[in-house]
C-alpha positions as CSV (number, residue, x, y, z in Angstrom):
1,M,-42.3,0.3,-37.0
2,S,-38.8,-1.0,-37.7
3,K,-36.9,-3.1,-36.0
4,I,-34.1,-1.0,-34.5
5,C,-33.1,-0.3,-31.2
6,Q,-33.2,3.4,-30.1
7,I,-30.7,3.3,-28.0
8,T,-28.0,1.3,-29.2
9,G,-29.1,1.1,-32.9
10,K,-29.0,-2.5,-32.9
11,K,-31.1,-4.4,-35.9
12,A,-31.3,-7.5,-37.9
13,M,-28.5,-9.2,-39.4
14,V,-28.3,-11.9,-42.2
15,G,-26.6,-14.8,-41.9
16,N,-27.1,-18.6,-43.0
17,N,-29.1,-21.4,-41.9
18,V,-26.5,-24.3,-42.0
19,S,-27.9,-28.1,-42.4
20,H,-26.2,-31.5,-41.7
21,S,-25.1,-31.8,-45.4
22,K,-23.6,-28.1,-45.0
23,R,-26.2,-26.7,-47.2
24,R,-26.6,-23.2,-46.7
25,T,-29.9,-20.9,-46.7
26,K,-30.4,-17.0,-45.9
27,R,-32.0,-16.2,-42.6
28,K,-32.2,-13.1,-40.2
29,F,-31.0,-12.9,-36.9
30,N,-33.5,-10.5,-35.1
31,V,-32.7,-8.5,-32.1
32,N,-34.4,-9.1,-28.7
33,L,-36.6,-5.9,-29.0
34,F,-39.6,-4.7,-26.6
35,E,-41.4,-1.3,-25.7
36,K,-40.4,-0.2,-22.5
37,K,-42.2,2.8,-20.4
38,F,-39.7,5.3,-18.4
39,Y,-40.3,8.0,-16.3
40,W,-38.3,11.1,-17.7
41,V,-36.9,12.9,-14.5
42,E,-35.9,16.3,-16.5
43,Q,-38.9,16.5,-18.6
44,D,-41.1,15.5,-15.8
45,A,-43.2,12.9,-18.2
46,W,-43.5,9.0,-19.3
47,I,-42.0,8.0,-22.4
48,R,-42.2,4.9,-24.3
49,L,-38.8,3.8,-26.0
50,T,-38.3,0.3,-28.5
51,I,-35.2,-1.0,-27.0
52,S,-33.0,-4.2,-26.9
53,A,-31.8,-5.9,-24.2
54,A,-28.6,-4.5,-24.4
55,G,-29.8,-1.2,-24.7
56,L,-32.1,-1.6,-21.2
57,R,-28.3,-2.3,-19.9
58,T,-26.8,0.6,-21.1
59,I,-29.5,3.0,-19.5
60,N,-29.3,1.3,-16.4
61,K,-25.7,2.1,-16.3
62,L,-25.8,5.4,-17.8
63,G,-28.8,6.9,-16.7
64,L,-32.1,7.5,-19.1
65,N,-30.7,11.4,-19.9
66,T,-27.2,10.4,-20.5
67,A,-28.3,7.1,-22.6
68,M,-30.8,9.4,-24.9
69,Q,-28.4,12.0,-25.1
70,Q,-25.5,9.4,-26.9
71,A,-28.2,7.7,-28.7
72,A,-29.0,11.3,-30.4
73,E,-25.4,12.4,-30.7
74,K,-25.1,9.0,-32.8
75,G,-28.2,9.6,-34.9
76,Y,-30.3,6.5,-33.2
77,L,-32.8,8.6,-31.7
78,T,-34.8,12.0,-32.7
79,G,-37.1,13.9,-31.2
80,K,-39.9,12.9,-33.3
81,D,-39.0,9.0,-32.3
82,I,-40.0,10.0,-28.6
83,K,-43.7,8.7,-27.6
84,F,-44.8,10.8,-24.9
85,L,-47.6,9.2,-22.5
86,D,-50.3,11.3,-21.2
87,L,-50.9,9.1,-17.7
């Protein structure tokens, strides 16, 4: 599974570790990702999304359906990416 937020599209960035002597070595800045279950009222189903902390704030602000529609328009989320749960 790739380390990309399904709502915001955030992914790992590349940067440098800088030592005291200013020697630079490559490193990765990973995204704060986690899998979270949501109840999607419009589909009457539980789903699981891989989202970042910023994605969770977006869902809290806009609502799940609106956030998913905007992510689909931007190409971050497709129909096959949504995991439906049987509870």
